C-alpha positions in Angstrom: -26.0 35.4 74.0 -25.6 36.9 70.8 -28.0 38.9 69.5 -28.5 40.0 65.9 -28.7 43.6 65.4 -32.2 44.7 63.9 -32.9 47.7 61.8 -36.1 49.4 63.3 -38.0 51.5 60.8 -40.9 53.9 60.9 -43.0 54.7 57.6 -44.3 58.3 57.4 -46.9 58.5 54.9 -48.6 54.7 54.9 -50.5 55.2 51.8 -50.5 53.4 48.5 -46.8 53.1 47.7 -45.7 52.5 51.1 -48.2 49.6 51.7 -47.4 48.3 48.3 -43.6 48.3 48.4 -41.8 49.7 51.5 -43.9 47.9 54.1 -43.6 44.6 52.4 -40.1 44.8 51.8 -39.5 45.8 55.8 -41.7 42.7 56.4 -39.8 40.3 54.4 -36.3 41.4 55.6 -35.3 39.2 58.7 -33.1 41.8 60.4 -35.6 44.9 59.8 -38.8 45.7 62.2 -41.5 47.7 61.6 -42.1 49.9 64.5 -44.5 52.5 63.3 -46.7 53.6 60.5 -48.1 57.3 60.4 -51.1 58.4 58.5 -53.3 61.5 59.1 -56.2 59.5 59.6 -56.3 57.4 63.0 -58.5 54.7 61.9 -56.4 54.4 58.8 -53.3 54.4 60.6 -54.4 51.8 63.3 -55.6 49.5 60.5 -52.4 49.7 58.9 -50.7 49.0 61.7 -52.8 46.1 62.7 -52.6 44.7 59.2 -48.8 44.8 58.9 -47.8 44.1 62.3 -46.4 47.7 63.3 -46.5 48.5 67.2 -47.3 51.8 66.9 -50.0 53.7 64.7 -49.2 57.5 64.2 -51.2 60.7 62.9 -48.6 63.2 63.5 -45.0 63.4 62.4 -43.9 64.6 66.0 -45.5 61.6 67.2 -43.4 59.1 65.6 -40.2 61.1 65.9 -40.7 60.8 69.6 -40.3 56.9 69.6 -37.4 56.3 71.4 -37.4 52.9 69.6 -36.7 53.8 66.0 -33.4 53.7 64.1 -34.8 54.8 60.5 -37.9 56.2 58.6 -39.2 55.9 55.1 -40.7 59.4 54.0 -43.2 58.1 51.7 -45.5 61.3 51.8 -46.6 63.6 49.1 -43.7 65.7 47.8 -44.8 68.9 49.1 -43.7 67.7 52.8 -40.8 65.7 52.0 -38.1 68.1 52.8 -39.6 69.2 56.3 -40.1 65.5 57.4 -36.7 64.3 56.2 -34.9 66.9 57.8 -36.8 66.6 61.0 -35.8 63.0 60.6 -32.2 63.7 59.9 -32.1 66.0 63.0 -33.4 63.5 65.3 -30.5 61.0 64.4 -32.6 58.7 61.8 -31.6 57.1 58.6 -33.8 58.5 56.0 -35.0 56.6 52.6 -36.9 59.5 50.8 -39.6 58.8 48.0 -39.2 60.6 44.6 -39.2 63.3 43.6 -36.6 64.1 46.6 -37.9 67.8 47.1 -39.5 70.6 46.0 -36.1 72.6 45.2 -32.7 72.2 44.7 -31.5 74.0 47.7 -33.8 71.7 50.0 -32.2 68.4 48.4 -28.5 69.9 49.1 -29.5 70.7 52.7 -30.7 67.2 53.1 -27.7 65.6 52.2 -25.5 68.1 54.1 -27.7 67.4 57.0 -27.1 63.4 56.5 -23.4 63.8 56.2 -23.1 65.9 59.3 -24.9 63.6 61.3 -23.2 60.7 59.5 -26.7 59.0 58.4 -27.7 57.3 55.4 -30.0 59.2 52.8 -31.3 57.1 50.2 -33.6 58.2 47.4 -36.4 55.6 46.2 -35.6 54.6 42.7 -35.9 50.8 42.1 -34.4 51.3 38.5 -30.9 51.8 40.2 -31.2 48.3 41.7 -31.8 46.0 38.7 -29.1 43.8 37.4 -28.8 45.7 33.9 -29.0 48.9 35.4 -25.8 48.1 37.7 -23.6 46.5 35.0 -24.8 49.2 32.5 -23.4 51.4 35.2 -20.1 49.6 35.5 -19.2 49.2 31.7 -19.7 53.1 31.6 -17.6 54.1 34.2 -15.2 51.6 33.5 -14.7 53.3 30.0 -16.2 50.4 28.0 -18.2 52.8 25.9 -15.4 55.5 25.8 -16.2 59.2 26.3 -19.9 59.3 26.5 -21.1 61.8 23.6 -25.0 61.5 23.7 -27.8 59.6 25.7 -31.7 59.3 24.4 -34.3 58.5 26.4 -37.9 57.5 25.8 -40.1 57.1 28.9 -43.9 56.6 29.1 -46.2 55.2 31.9 -50.0 55.4 31.6 -50.6 57.7 34.7 -52.2 60.6 33.2 -55.4 60.0 35.1 -53.5 60.2 38.1 -52.0 63.5 37.1 -55.1 64.7 35.5 -57.3 64.1 39.0 -59.7 62.2 36.7 -59.3 59.1 39.4 -57.1 58.2 42.2 -56.8 54.6 41.4 -53.4 53.5 39.8 -53.9 52.0 36.4 -50.6 51.2 35.5 -50.5 47.5 36.3 -50.7 48.3 40.1 -54.6 48.6 40.3 -55.1 45.9 43.0 -53.6 47.9 45.9 -54.4 48.1 49.4 -55.3 51.6 50.0 -55.6 54.1 47.2 -53.5 57.3 46.7 -55.1 60.4 48.5 -57.2 62.8 46.4 -54.8 65.6 45.0 -51.5 63.7 45.7 -50.6 63.6 42.1 -52.9 66.0 40.8 -52.5 69.3 42.7 -49.3 70.9 41.6 -49.0 72.5 45.3 -48.8 68.9 46.5 -47.1 67.1 43.9 -45.0 69.8 42.7 -46.0 69.3 39.0 -47.1 66.5 36.5 -45.0 64.3 34.5 -41.8 66.0 35.3 -41.9 65.7 39.1 -43.7 62.1 39.3 -42.0 60.0 36.4 -38.8 62.3 34.7 -37.6 62.3 38.1 -36.8 58.5 37.6 -35.0 59.2 34.4 -33.1 62.4 35.9 -31.6 60.5 38.6 -30.8 57.5 36.2 -28.5 59.8 34.0 -26.2 60.3 36.9 -26.6 56.8 38.2 -25.2 55.3 35.0 -22.9 58.0 34.2 -21.4 59.6 37.4 -22.1 63.0 35.5 -24.1 65.9 36.6 -26.1 68.2 34.4 -25.0 71.6 33.0 -27.5 72.8 30.6 -31.5 72.4 30.3 -33.8 73.7 27.8 -37.5 72.2 28.0 -40.6 72.5 26.7 -44.1 71.0 28.4 -47.5 70.6 27.1 -50.4 70.5 29.8 -52.9 69.4 27.3 -55.8 70.8 29.4 -54.4 69.6 32.7 -53.1 71.8 35.7 -49.7 69.4 35.2 -47.6 68.6 32.6 -48.5 65.5 30.6 -45.8 65.7 27.8 -42.3 66.7 28.6 -39.2 67.2 25.9 -35.8 68.0 27.4 -32.9 68.9 26.0 -29.5 68.5 28.2 -25.8 68.9 28.4 -24.0 67.3 30.9 -21.1 68.5 32.8 -18.7 66.6 30.0 -20.4 67.9 26.9 -22.2 65.1 26.4 -26.0 65.8 25.0 -29.2 64.4 26.2 -32.8 64.3 25.1 -35.4 63.3 27.4 -39.1 62.6 26.0 -41.6 61.7 28.5 -45.8 61.4 28.8 -48.2 59.8 31.0 -50.6 59.8 28.2 -50.3 56.1 26.5 -52.5 53.2 26.5 -52.6 51.1 29.6 -51.0 48.2 27.6 -48.0 50.4 26.5 -44.8 51.3 28.7 -41.6 52.4 27.2 -38.3 53.0 29.0 -35.5 53.1 26.4 -32.2 54.3 27.2 -29.4 54.6 24.4 -26.0 55.6 25.6 -23.8 56.5 22.6 -20.0 56.4 23.5 -16.8 57.0 21.3 -15.9 53.1 21.4 -19.4 51.7 21.6 -23.3 51.9 22.1 -25.4 50.7 25.0 -29.1 50.1 24.0 -31.6 49.5 27.5 -35.1 48.5 27.2 -35.9 48.9 30.9 -39.7 48.1 31.0 -38.4 44.8 29.1 -35.8 44.1 30.5 -33.2 43.6 27.9 -29.7 45.1 27.3 -27.5 45.4 24.2 -23.7 46.7 24.0 -22.7 47.0 20.4 -19.1 48.2 19.9 -17.7 49.9 16.8 -16.3 46.9 15.5 -19.8 45.3 15.2 -19.4 43.2 18.1 -22.9 42.6 19.7 -23.2 41.6 23.5 -26.7 40.6 24.4 -27.2 40.3 27.9 -29.4 38.0 29.5 -33.0 39.1 29.9 -34.3 40.2 33.2 -37.0 38.1 34.6 -40.6 39.7 35.3 -40.0 40.3 38.7 -36.6 41.7 38.2 -37.6 44.5 35.9 -39.0 46.9 38.2 -37.8 45.7 41.7 -40.3 48.2 44.0 -39.1 46.3 47.2 -35.2 47.1 46.4 -34.9 50.5 47.8 -36.1 49.7 51.3 -34.2 46.1 51.4 -31.1 48.2 50.3 -31.9 50.6 52.8 -32.0 48.0 55.7 -28.7 46.9 54.5 -26.9 50.2 54.5 -27.9 50.9 58.0 -26.6 47.7 59.1 -23.4 48.8 57.3 -23.7 45.2 55.1 -24.0 46.7 51.8 -23.2 50.0 50.2 -26.1 52.8 49.7 -27.3 52.0 46.0 -29.2 55.1 45.7 -27.6 57.8 47.6 -29.3 61.6 48.2 -26.9 62.8 45.7 -28.9 61.1 42.7 -32.0 62.7 43.7 -30.0 66.2 43.9 -28.8 65.5 40.4 -32.7 64.9 39.5 -33.9 68.2 41.2 -31.4 70.2 39.6 -32.8 68.9 36.2 -36.3 69.2 37.1 -35.8 72.6 38.6 -34.1 73.9 35.6 -36.4 72.2 33.4 -39.6 73.8 35.1 -37.6 77.2 35.0 -36.9 76.6 31.1 -40.4 75.9 30.1 -41.7 78.9 31.8 -39.2 81.4 30.6 -38.1 79.6 27.2 -34.8 79.9 27.6 -31.7 77.6 28.5 -31.0 77.3 32.0 -27.4 77.0 32.9 -26.5 75.1 36.0 -22.8 74.8 35.9 -19.8 75.0 33.7 -19.1 72.5 30.7 -15.6 70.8 31.6 -12.5 70.0 29.2 -13.4 67.2 26.9 -10.1 65.3 27.7 -11.5 62.5 29.8 -10.0 64.1 33.1 -12.1 64.2 36.3 -12.0 67.7 36.8 -13.2 69.3 39.9 -15.7 71.6 38.9 -14.8 74.1 41.6 -11.0 74.1 41.1 -10.9 73.6 37.2 -8.6 75.9 35.1 -10.4 78.7 33.6 -9.3 77.3 30.0 -11.6 74.5 30.6 -14.8 76.2 30.9 -17.3 76.4 28.1 -18.9 80.0 28.0 
């Protein structure tokens, strides 16, 4: 008799987002099995296991990693423990889906990528924007050269989560307030737990999206933050240079009315301009002959596909689909976040890598001719 292989998954940190997105996604996939959930509170872990049909309720990471039935884990805990938990799971031989922000530091993100590669395991960063039809098509157009050389990108990203970042309350207030369990106290407002405010919580999305779209890594970052009386940054303004010399501006804040969200991405190429309104699900390509291509608007359910990372994780584990949001995108985001935090603290431009020649050639940064480097 033929048996279909299933992906057996445990969820570390079964809290607000895990119970809202990851666990329902696992339950909806015919070839995935929710084996275990972990929460530090025994009663909470048992309730989640019972309500969602998990076999095991764990309170400690070691307890979950000792389970022989597991193929993979989803790390949905607070950012301060992402690295240690993901590293332990990878060393145990488990595939890992990790929430954003990937880690606290670039070195930690790089170590996770190297560990996954050494163990031949899937490492996926949870960024739903990487799975929209518009995002995938925009990446195809950009990387196929439809826009020509990318010269400039403008990003405006807002999401009304400032009460979470300020610690005013722990109830999500940005359209996801009807939740199974609210975030823990300090999960978003304690810098030692969350890493920071808007830069870690939301700019982590936009930072990863830049490399997702263009395939380019950041070279230089200058940033200014406004905490607005909070222990965390609430307003962020970043100026970046990508490795090909393209200029990028990212403006982002958590302090907006509940009814208003913005995620506007404008990509300016030498041959065309691509305009995306991610929260509105619209995309337009305008070339330099004034030809406009309006893409089919996304349905409301397609605008922010919260289940997509976990669903793709299952498919990648089963070798059915490529990893749609690999750890390298989380690393690129951490390069921007770490440099931005350093820049905001020191009031200086932070250099990450050299800027290569602007002749369209893909040059290995470690093997580039000296004449291609910009001082």
